[in-house]
C-alpha positions, 0 to 999 in steps of 0.5 A: 421659612424652613423647618429643618436646615442642614449646614455642612461644614469643613471647618473653613472660614467660608462655612461660617458665612452659612450661619447668618443665612441659616438663622434668617431662613429658619422657621421659629420652631425650626432646627439646624443640623450642623454636619461634618463628614470625616473621610475614611482612607482605605488601605492601599499599597502606598500607605501603612495600616498604622498611618491610615488608622492615625489619619482616619482618627485625625479626620474624625477628630477634626470633623468633631471640632468643626461641628462644635465650633460652628454650633457654638457660633449660633445664638442660644435661642436657635435649635442646633444639633450636630452630626458627624458621619464617616463617608464621602462628603457630597454623597453623605451630605445628600444622604443625611439631608434625606434621612433627616427630612431636611427642607434646605441645605446651605453650603459654601461654594468653596472651602478647600482650595488649590490642587486638592479642590482640583483633584477632588472636585467641588463638594458644593457642586456635587451636592447641588447637582445630586440633591433632591431638596433645595440647596442654597449655595453661598458664594465666596 
């Protein structure tokens, strides 16, 4: 059983499957931290500052909605906290896990799809490669 489990979510249907696994693996007095990482666009020659600010605000709002939805899916008897951080998903997930003293990260194998996944790469794969704690990869 694990005392502190990090549950990153991108709001996809796949991340919901993490809830069942986390509940089964959590120690009786343990804590689950639901995390969503909001990406932040930087100014480039191709984007107007106004558009970047709008997209960053939308990304942050989406991340807040994602953690709330996942946290609400847990039974009230489970100790769940939420966290939204701006950054690069894989790096931020591993950093938060370390900072929070988590003993396990549970992450879905895929959330994003199509060209976006091809261009960006799999967040789950990067977390798995670079994590210094246990990672449970949920295949979909």
